[in-house]
Every structure is written in C-alpha cells, then in structure tokens.
C-alpha positions in Angstrom: -6.7 -2.5 -12.1 -9.9 -2.3 -10.1 -9.5 -0.9 -6.9 -13.0 -0.9 -4.4 -12.4 0.4 -1.3 -14.9 -0.6 1.4 -15.2 1.9 4.5 -16.7 4.1 7.0 -14.9 7.4 6.0 -15.2 8.0 1.9 -14.3 11.4 2.4 -10.8 10.7 3.8 -9.9 9.5 0.4 -10.6 13.0 -1.4 -7.8 14.8 -1.5 -4.9 11.9 -2.0 -6.7 10.6 -4.7 -7.5 13.1 -6.7 -3.7 14.5 -6.7 -0.2 13.9 -8.6 0.7 9.7 -9.6 -2.9 8.4 -8.2 -4.7 10.9 -10.4 -2.9 10.5 -13.6 -3.1 7.0 -13.1 -6.9 6.9 -13.3 -6.9 9.9 -16.3 -5.2 7.7 -17.9 -7.6 4.6 -17.5 -4.6 2.6 -15.7 -6.7 2.2 -12.8 -10.0 2.8 -11.7 -11.3 3.2 -8.1 -14.4 2.9 -6.2 -15.0 3.9 -2.7 -18.4 2.1 -1.1 -19.2 3.0 2.4 -20.2 0.1 3.9 -23.1 1.7 6.6 -25.6 2.0 3.8 -25.6 -1.5 4.0 -27.0 -2.2 7.4 -30.8 -2.9 8.0 -31.5 -1.5 11.1 -32.9 2.9 10.8 -29.7 3.6 13.2 -27.3 2.4 10.7 -25.4 0.4 13.5 -22.4 -1.0 11.8 -20.8 -2.0 15.3 -21.0 -3.7 18.3 -19.9 -4.9 22.0 -17.3 -7.5 21.3 -18.2 -11.1 23.7 -15.4 -12.1 26.1 -15.9 -8.0 27.7 -12.8 -6.3 26.0 -12.9 -2.3 26.3 -14.3 -1.4 22.4 -16.5 -1.5 19.7 -16.1 -4.4 17.3 -17.4 -4.0 13.5 -20.7 -6.3 12.6 -20.5 -8.9 10.1 -23.7 -8.8 8.3 -23.2 -4.7 7.1 -19.4 -5.9 5.5 -20.1 -9.1 4.6 -23.3 -8.0 2.4 -20.8 -5.6 1.2 -18.1 -7.6 0.4 -20.6 -9.7 -1.5 -22.0 -6.8 -3.7 -18.1 -6.4 -4.3 -16.9 -9.7 -5.1 -20.5 -10.0 -7.7 -19.9 -6.4 -9.1 -16.0 -7.8 -9.9 -15.8 -10.9 -10.4 -14.9 -11.2 -14.3 -11.8 -9.7 -12.7 -11.7 -12.2 -9.5 -11.2 -9.6 -7.2 -8.8 -10.7 -3.8 -10.4 -9.5 -0.7 -7.6 -7.8 1.3 -8.6 -6.7 5.0 -6.2 -3.8 6.4 -5.6 -4.6 9.8 -2.7 -4.7 13.0 -2.8 -8.0 12.9 -1.4 -8.8 9.0 1.4 -9.4 7.5 4.0 -6.6 7.2 3.2 -4.9 4.0 6.8 -4.8 1.9 7.7 -3.7 -1.9 7.5 -7.9 -2.6 3.8 -7.7 -1.7 3.1 -4.4 -3.8 4.6 -6.5 -7.0 2.2 -9.5 -6.2 -0.4 -7.2 -5.7 -0.2 -5.0 -9.4 -0.6 -8.5 -10.9 -4.0 -8.3 -9.9 -6.8 -7.7 -12.2 -8.7 -6.3 -9.0 -8.8 -5.9 -4.9 -11.2 -5.2 -2.6 -9.7 -3.4 0.3 -11.4 -3.1 3.6 -10.7 -0.3 6.4 -11.4 -2.2 10.0 -12.2 1.4 12.4 -12.8 0.6 16.1 -11.4 -2.6 17.8 -11.7 -4.1 14.5 -13.8 -6.3 12.0 -15.6 -9.4 13.5 -13.4 -12.8 13.3 -15.7 -14.6 11.0 -15.4 -12.1 8.5 -12.3 -12.5 8.2 -12.2 -16.2 8.0 -14.8 -16.7 5.3 -14.1 -13.6 3.3 -11.0 -12.1 3.2 -8.1 -13.1 1.4 -5.5 -11.6 3.0 -4.5 -9.1 6.0 -2.0 -6.9 5.9 -0.4 -4.3 8.2 2.0 -1.4 6.9 3.5 -1.0 10.4 4.2 -1.8 14.2 2.4 0.7 14.9 -2.2 1.5 15.6 -4.0 3.8 13.6 -7.5 4.7 14.0 -8.6 3.5 11.3 -7.5 1.2 7.5 -8.6 4.6 5.6 -4.7 5.2 5.5 -3.1 1.8 4.9 -5.5 1.1 1.8 -3.8 4.7 0.5 -1.0 3.0 1.2 -1.0 0.3 -0.8 -3.3 1.6 -3.7 -0.4 4.7 -3.9 2.5 1.3 -3.7 0.7 -0.9 -6.2 -0.1 1.2 -9.0 3.2 2.9 -9.1 4.5 -1.0 -9.7 1.8 -1.0 -12.8 3.0 -0.4 -15.8 2.5 2.9 -17.6 1.8 4.8 -14.2 5.2 6.4 -14.4 6.3 8.7 -16.7 9.9 7.2 -16.8 9.4 2.8 -16.7 12.8 2.7 -15.3 11.2 5.2 -12.0 10.3 2.6 -9.8 13.1 -0.3 -10.3 15.4 2.5 -9.0 13.3 3.1 -5.8 14.6 1.8 -2.5 13.5 -1.5 -1.3 13.2 -2.9 -5.4 16.4 -4.6 -5.2 16.3 -5.7 -1.9 18.8 -2.3 -1.4 17.9 1.0 0.5 18.4 3.9 -2.4 21.7 5.4 -2.7 22.4 9.6 -1.6 20.8 11.8 -4.7 22.4 15.0 -5.7 21.1 17.7 -8.0 21.6 21.0 -9.8 23.7 23.3 -8.8 27.3 21.6 -8.3 27.8 23.2 -5.1 25.8 24.1 -2.4 26.4 26.0 0.7 30.3 24.3 0.8 29.0 21.2 -0.3 29.9 19.3 -3.7 28.6 16.7 -5.9 30.6 14.1 -5.6 33.0 14.2 -8.3 31.9 10.1 -9.6 28.4 11.1 -10.4 29.7 14.0 -13.3 32.5 11.8 -14.4 30.4 9.9 -17.5 31.6 6.8 -16.3 28.7 4.5 -16.2 29.7 1.8 -15.3 32.0 3.5 -12.0 28.6 5.6 -11.0 26.6 1.9 -11.1 29.7 0.3 -8.8 29.6 3.7 -6.6 25.2 3.4 -5.9 26.0 0.3 -5.6 28.5 0.5 -2.8 26.3 3.3 -1.3 23.2 1.8 -1.3 24.5 -1.7 0.3 26.7 0.9 3.1 23.8 2.3 4.5 21.2 -0.7 4.1 23.7 -3.0 6.4 23.9 0.4 8.1 19.9 1.7 8.7 17.9 -1.7 8.1 20.3 -4.8 8.9 17.6 -6.6 8.6 17.1 -5.9 4.8 20.8 -6.5 4.9 20.5 -10.2 6.2 17.9 -11.0 3.8 20.2 -9.6 0.9 23.3 -11.2 1.8 21.3 -14.7 1.6 20.6 -13.3 -2.0 24.1 -13.2 -3.2 
C-alpha cells in the first residue's frame, strides 16, 4: 500500500509515522508513505495557497491551482497503482471500520489535508473520489484525520500486526464493541478476573465475551446496536 499525503504541514507527520505499528509496517515494506507539501506547487513568489472566499464568508480558502498541480503529479507518479483520491473534510462521510476495510484493499491512496475554511469546491468535484470525516467536530486541518486513516487502514493489511487474528478481535470488526479485557495479576485492589476466563472452556469463554460485547454495545452505542441486530 502506498500513501501519498498532500499537506501544508509535513512536519506534523514525523512523530506519529516514525514509531509503533506504522514504522514497523514501513520497515517491513508493507506500506510506503510519501509526504508532499503542496505549497511547493504555488507559482507566485510568495507561494500563496489561499485566498478570500467568494460570497463574503470569513476566513480563507485553499486555492485550486497549487492543490490540483500536486494531485496531478501524484496521480501521474502512481498511475500504475490506480490511486484513490481522498479529501479529509468535515463535509465527508463519517469514517468507519467498513471504510478502513474497503480502503485497505486499494493499492494506493492520495490523502488531501485541507486547512483554513477548506478547499475550493471545484477541486473536490473534479479530482476527489471520496471525502472522509473522522467525527462531528472541527480540527485545525486534515493532518490528524489523515494520520487516523493511515493507522486504521494499515493495521488491516496482512502481515502488519504480529498476530493476524488481533485485528479481528478489535472493536467494530464484527459490528460490536470489544468485551472487557484482563491480564495478570488475578486479583488487583480487591477486584478479581472473572472466573470464566480462567476456566479453559473456550466455547463458554467465547459465549461470555459475546454477551459482554452485546451488553456494552447496547448500553454505550445504541446506534451500532441497531445496525448489529438488523444483521442477525
């Protein structure tokens, strides 16, 4: 998988992408990440990438020319990988595990990190395949959402996680939140690990974990619970 990230703040990615699972995936050759500063594509001597929006709205809007030049160069470079262009935007689809699974099957992704008031709509209409939002709140730019997408997609690529079953046990994989998890010591501050988990009876453990997942999902995420019970 090749991730091409178009941003005005490339330095933001240094820490998150140089440690933990992402770094190991890069070191294994399972993913490649390239950060592009699309300010470099601005033609004027001031490297201007934003301007006042039409219609009298406050704030600044990203101009189409530098961003489109960057997109075209990235698409041309990755043409054999048939890249999907994604814009991180508050107007996008709410990012879910299903989206991460879908994107993990692509050969390459071009992620556009918006900033200021957003991006000229003509760029989105002509060059963007999908808009993604990671939650109902506003961030300063698309860099953190891009990190979220890269992390969520990367962990689903075969060989990235040490245990291939690990991702299948995560919350959302089967539409439910994960059950409570415990490790040593058996007793901590008067609280004991549920005896069922020490029983060695795998079917009973599986049943208990499923019941706990259903209870927690129904209680904490009724929206997920409604979707889950429609499938069963």
